[in-house]
C-alpha positions in Angstrom: -79.4 60.8 8.3 -78.0 57.4 9.5 -77.0 57.7 13.2 -75.8 54.2 13.9 -75.2 50.9 12.3 -74.7 47.7 14.2 -74.0 44.1 12.9 -71.2 42.1 11.4 -70.0 42.6 7.9 -67.2 39.9 7.9 -63.9 40.0 5.9 -63.9 39.9 2.2 -62.9 36.3 1.4 -61.0 35.0 -1.7 -62.7 31.6 -1.8 -65.8 30.1 -0.2 -69.6 30.3 -0.3 -71.8 33.4 -0.3 -72.3 34.6 3.3 -75.1 36.7 4.8 -74.6 39.2 7.6 -77.6 40.9 9.5 -77.2 44.5 10.5 -79.3 47.3 12.0 -79.3 51.0 11.2 -80.8 54.0 13.1 -82.2 56.6 10.8 -83.2 60.1 11.8 -85.4 62.1 9.4 -85.7 65.9 9.5 -88.7 66.9 11.3 -89.3 63.5 12.8 -89.7 63.5 16.5 -88.0 60.1 17.1 -85.4 58.1 15.2 -86.4 55.1 13.1 -84.7 51.6 13.6 -84.1 49.6 10.4 -83.1 45.9 10.1 -81.3 44.6 7.1 -79.1 41.7 5.7 -75.9 42.1 3.8 -74.7 39.3 1.3 -70.9 38.9 0.8 -69.9 37.1 -2.4 -66.2 35.7 -2.4 -63.9 36.8 -5.2 -63.7 33.2 -6.6 -66.4 30.5 -6.4 -66.1 27.9 -3.6 -65.5 25.0 -5.9 -62.3 26.2 -7.5 -59.8 25.1 -4.7 -61.7 21.8 -4.3 -61.4 21.2 -8.1 -57.7 22.1 -8.0 -57.0 19.6 -5.2 -58.9 16.9 -7.1 -56.9 17.6 -10.3 -53.6 17.3 -8.4 -54.7 14.0 -6.9 -55.7 12.7 -10.3 -52.4 13.8 -11.8 -50.4 12.0 -9.0 -52.5 8.9 -9.5 -51.9 9.0 -13.3 -48.2 9.4 -12.9 -48.0 6.5 -10.4 -50.1 4.3 -12.6 -48.4 5.3 -15.8 -46.7 2.2 -17.2 -42.9 2.3 -17.0 -40.8 1.3 -20.0 -39.9 -2.4 -20.0 -36.6 -4.1 -20.5 -36.3 -5.6 -24.0 -36.2 -9.4 -24.2 -32.8 -10.2 -25.6 -32.3 -13.8 -24.5 -30.7 -15.8 -27.4 -29.7 -12.6 -29.2 -26.0 -12.1 -30.0 -24.1 -9.7 -27.8 -23.7 -6.8 -30.2 -27.4 -6.8 -31.2 -28.6 -7.2 -27.6 -26.4 -4.2 -26.5 -27.9 -2.1 -29.3 -31.5 -3.0 -28.4 -30.9 -2.2 -24.7 -29.2 1.1 -25.5 -31.9 2.1 -28.1 -34.5 1.5 -25.3 -32.6 4.0 -23.1 -30.8 1.6 -20.8 -27.1 1.1 -20.0 -26.0 -2.4 -20.9 -23.4 -4.1 -18.7 -22.2 -7.3 -20.4 -21.1 -10.1 -18.0 -19.7 -13.3 -19.4 -20.8 -16.6 -17.9 -20.2 -20.3 -18.9 -23.3 -22.1 -20.1 -23.7 -25.6 -21.6 -27.0 -24.8 -23.3 -26.5 -21.3 -24.8 -24.0 -21.0 -27.6 -21.0 -18.8 -27.2 -21.6 -15.1 -27.8 -25.4 -15.3 -27.3 -27.2 -13.6 -24.4 -28.3 -16.0 -21.6 -30.6 -13.4 -20.0 -30.7 -10.0 -18.2 -31.2 -8.6 -14.7 -33.8 -7.2 -14.5 -35.3 -9.8 -16.7 -36.7 -9.0 -20.1 -40.3 -7.6 -19.9 -39.8 -6.1 -16.4 -40.5 -2.4 -15.9 -37.5 -0.2 -15.4 -36.9 3.5 -15.7 -34.8 4.7 -18.6 -31.2 5.4 -17.9 -30.8 2.5 -15.4 -28.2 -0.2 -15.7 -29.1 -3.7 -17.1 -26.8 -6.6 -16.4 -26.6 -8.6 -19.7 -25.3 -12.2 -19.2 -23.4 -13.4 -22.2 -22.5 -17.1 -22.7 -18.9 -18.2 -23.3 -20.2 -21.7 -24.1 -19.2 -24.8 -22.1 -16.6 -24.1 -19.5 -13.2 -25.7 -20.2 -10.3 -25.1 -17.8 -8.9 -22.6 -17.3 -12.2 -21.1 -18.6 -11.1 -17.6 -19.4 -13.8 -15.0 -18.6 -13.9 -11.3 -19.5 -13.5 -9.1 -16.5 -16.5 -6.6 -16.5 -15.7 -3.0 -16.7 -16.6 -1.6 -13.3 -14.9 1.8 -13.5 -17.1 4.6 -12.1 -19.6 2.2 -10.7 -20.3 2.2 -7.0 -18.5 -0.5 -5.1 -21.8 -2.4 -4.4 -22.5 -2.4 -8.2 -19.0 -3.5 -9.1 -19.0 -6.3 -6.5 -22.4 -7.4 -7.9 -21.1 -7.5 -11.5 -17.8 -9.3 -10.6 -19.5 -11.8 -8.4 -22.0 -12.5 -11.1 -19.1 -13.2 -13.5 -17.8 -15.7 -10.8 -14.7 -13.6 -9.8 -13.5 -13.0 -6.3 -13.4 -9.4 -5.2 -10.9 -7.6 -3.0 -11.4 -3.9 -2.2 -8.6 -1.4 -1.9 -9.4 2.2 -0.8 -7.5 5.1 -2.4 -8.0 8.9 -2.2 -9.0 10.6 -5.5 -9.8 14.2 -6.3 -11.5 13.3 -9.6 -13.7 10.2 -8.6 -16.5 10.6 -6.0 -16.3 8.6 -2.8 -17.3 4.9 -3.0 -17.0 4.9 -6.8 -14.4 2.6 -8.5 -11.2 4.2 -9.8 -9.8 1.2 -11.5 -9.6 -2.6 -11.3 -6.7 -5.1 -11.6 -7.0 -6.8 -14.0 -8.8 -4.1 -15.9 -12.2 -4.5 -17.6 -12.1 -6.3 -20.9 -9.2 -8.6 -20.1 -9.7 -12.3 -19.7 -8.9 -14.2 -16.5 -9.7 -17.8 -15.4 -13.0 -18.4 -13.6 -12.7 -17.6 -9.9 -9.7 -15.3 -10.2 -9.3 -12.4 -7.9 -10.0 -8.9 -9.1 -8.7 -6.0 -7.0 -11.0 -3.1 -7.1 -9.6 0.4 -6.3 -12.4 2.5 -4.6 -12.2 6.2 -4.1 -12.4 7.6 -0.6 -12.8 11.2 -2.0 -10.2 13.9 -2.1 -7.4 14.0 0.4 -7.7 17.0 2.8 -5.0 19.6 2.1 -2.1 19.1 4.5 -1.7 21.8 7.1 1.3 23.1 8.9 1.3 24.1 12.5 3.1 27.3 11.6 0.8 28.0 8.7 1.8 29.6 5.4 3.9 32.8 5.7 1.7 35.7 4.7 2.5 37.7 1.6 6.0 38.3 0.3 9.1 37.7 2.3 10.1 40.9 4.0 13.5 42.5 3.3 15.3 43.1 6.6 17.1 46.3 7.5 20.9 46.0 7.9 22.6 47.5 10.9 26.0 49.5 10.7 27.9 46.3 11.5 26.4 44.5 8.4 24.1 42.2 10.5 20.4 41.7 9.9 17.7 39.5 11.3 17.0 36.3 9.3 13.4 36.7 7.8 10.8 34.0 8.5 10.5 31.7 5.5 8.7 28.8 7.1 5.6 27.9 5.1 7.0 29.5 1.9 7.8 27.4 -1.2 11.4 26.4 -1.1 12.3 28.0 -4.4 10.8 31.3 -3.3 12.5 31.2 0.1 15.9 30.2 -1.5 15.8 33.1 -4.0 14.9 35.6 -1.3 17.7 34.5 1.1 20.3 34.3 -1.7 19.4 37.9 -2.7 20.4 38.9 0.8 23.9 37.3 0.2 23.2 34.1 2.2 24.2 30.6 1.2 21.2 28.3 1.2 21.2 24.5 1.5 18.0 22.5 1.2 17.4 19.2 3.1 14.3 17.2 2.0 12.3 15.7 4.8 9.5 13.2 4.2 6.5 14.8 5.9 2.7 15.2 5.4 2.5 18.2 7.7 2.8 20.7 4.7 2.4 20.7 0.9 5.3 19.4 -1.2 8.3 21.7 -1.5 7.2 23.8 1.5 9.8 25.0 4.0 9.3 23.3 7.4 12.2 24.8 9.4 15.2 27.0 9.0 18.5 26.9 10.8 19.3 29.3 12.2 15.7 30.2 13.1 13.9 33.3 12.0 15.0 36.5 13.8 18.6 35.3 14.4 21.2 37.9 13.5 23.2 36.8 10.4 25.6 38.5 7.9 26.1 38.1 4.2 27.9 34.9 3.5 26.2 33.0 6.4 24.8 29.5 5.7 21.1 28.8 6.1 19.8 25.2 6.0 16.1 24.8 5.0 14.2 21.6 5.6 11.7 21.0 2.8 8.6 18.7 2.9 8.6 15.8 0.5 5.3 14.0 1.2 5.6 10.9 -1.0 8.5 8.8 -2.2 9.6 5.4 -3.5 11.0 2.7 -1.2 13.1 0.2 -3.1 13.1 -2.9 -0.9 15.5 -4.8 -3.1 18.1 -1.9 -2.9 17.5 -1.5 0.8 18.2 -5.2 1.4 21.4 -5.1 -0.6 22.8 -1.9 0.8 22.0 -2.8 4.5 21.5 -6.5 4.8 22.1 -6.6 8.6 18.9 -4.5 9.1 16.8 -6.9 6.9 15.6 -10.2 8.3 14.3 -12.9 6.0 12.3 -15.9 7.1 10.4 -18.7 5.2 7.8 -21.2 6.0 8.9 -24.7 6.9 12.3 -23.6 8.1 13.2 -22.5 11.6 15.5 -19.5 12.1 16.6 -16.8 9.6 17.2 -17.2 5.9 20.5 -15.8 4.6 19.6 -13.1 2.0 20.7 -12.2 -0.6 21.8 -15.6 -1.7 23.0 -16.1 -5.3 23.0 -19.9 -5.0 20.1 -22.1 -5.9 18.1 -23.2 -2.8 17.6 -27.0 -2.9 14.7 -26.7 -0.5 12.8 -25.0 -3.2 11.7 -21.9 -1.2 13.4 -18.8 -2.4 16.5 -17.1 -3.8 17.7 -13.9 -5.3 19.4 -14.0 -8.7 20.6 -11.7 -11.5 17.9 -11.1 -14.1 19.5 -10.1 -17.4 16.4 -10.2 -19.7 16.0 -7.3 -22.1 19.5 -6.1 -21.3 18.5 -5.1 -17.8 20.4 -6.5 -14.8 18.7 -6.3 -11.4 18.1 -8.4 -8.3 14.9 -10.4 -8.4 13.3 -12.4 -5.7 12.2 -15.8 -7.2 9.9 -18.2 -5.5 9.3 -21.8 -6.6 7.5 -23.6 -3.8 6.4 -27.2 -4.2 2.9 -27.5 -5.7 1.7 -29.7 -2.9 2.0 -27.1 -0.2 1.7 -23.4 0.3 5.0 -21.7 1.0 5.9 -18.1 1.7 8.9 -16.0 2.3 8.8 -12.8 4.4 11.2 -9.9 4.9 11.4 -7.5 7.8 12.9 -4.2 6.7 14.1 -1.3 8.9 13.4 1.8 6.9 15.4 5.0 7.3 12.2 7.1 7.1 8.5 6.4 7.8 6.1 5.2 5.2 3.6 7.9 4.2 0.3 7.8 2.3 1.1 7.7 -1.4 4.4 6.0 -1.1 5.4 3.2 -3.4 7.2 0.0 -2.4 9.2 -1.6 -5.2 9.6 -5.4 -5.3 10.0 -7.3 -8.6 8.8 -10.9 -8.3 8.6 -13.9 -10.6 7.2 -17.4 -10.1 8.9 -20.6 -11.3 8.1 -24.2 -11.2 4.6 -25.8 -11.0 3.4 -23.7 -8.1 -0.3 -22.8 -8.1 -2.0 -19.7 -7.0 0.5 -17.1 -8.2 2.3 -14.6 -6.0 0.5 -12.6 -3.2 1.8 -9.8 -1.1 0.9 -8.7 2.4 2.4 -5.5 3.7 2.4 -4.6 7.4 3.8 -1.5 9.1 4.0 -1.8 12.9 1.7 -4.8 12.8 -0.9 -2.8 10.9 -1.9 -4.4 7.6 -1.8 -2.0 4.7 -3.9 -2.1 1.5 -1.5 -2.5 -1.4 -2.4 -1.6 -5.0 -0.8 -4.2 -7.3 0.4 -3.8 -10.9 -0.1 -6.8 -13.2 2.2 -9.7 -12.1 3.8 -10.0 -15.5 5.6 -6.7 -15.0 6.3 -7.0 -11.3 4.3 -6.0 -8.3 4.3 -2.4 -7.1 2.7 -1.5 -3.9 
């Protein structure tokens, strides 16, 4: 019979080398006068050999090294190849070809000058490759195709447009569809031709516009039907935060006369009731009049119409002349600065601001407008402009509101400039 066992057996390991553990046992035999002390050794063998985790780590290291040293695909060499064939080669190799036209005296028109990264350089598949295409020797005005930069990041768009020798001007605009810092559009758009060095306006997304909020918050649930007292009076229900159509229908069902007054505001979504007069809770009777102010977040400000309807509130000035400029003025201006005339082209008659400055000097005309309502994000300012004479540089707009310069988005000058 074993009376006692002393020693260390140790835990049963998953990995490692075979371990030995000494132990002692006291054995008492029947009839024996004294117990017998026995010494022994126990060998513990792990469930898996010791070299398995070492080998696994070594294999992982080898795999990482192989991946790092594995040769990347290389950009095809397309220098001297025509544009269409070069584009096909790059796309077949798994790259996105971005054609950029450049003047070149040595490479014939329509052939590829080179690429960035250069042909033969390693580049992961799916990356963008700038492909520079020759337009031949540059002859003024040297029309160059504007690269298509839509959905590129602004840094990529600026890189491509600069490489094509255009000047870049950034305009930020909110967009729910285009991620922030990606290009929404360009003016002129990609694929059109413009003289070398022309300006390209790039509209860049700032991401979605946060939903406007109202201090009162939206009215919860349906509009409650008030109880009518014996005298026929009832409390006007709270319709602030409700859609104007829903609020109007509910109030008219109570026998009230409703009048809506639009108010330009970004404090609530479009067509949302901002206030009611009388206020909610006021005792009214059937036939009473209720005026609702309704949010209209964006609008169109017609500067030409505003100047015609309220000329005393519009101040015109021009460079090179002290004092104010009388506007509108149907007469030709011998100084060659500006005038407003009737434009009857295409059967349409409208007032047009025409500038014809002398070509030897930069001239500008400015108008200071007093608006009846504030300008809000998303508004459009209308001003139709044409250029006459031999003036160089075209027409440029700068819009300020309370001395803060805004970022206008221009439409093509041949159809007028909308901001």
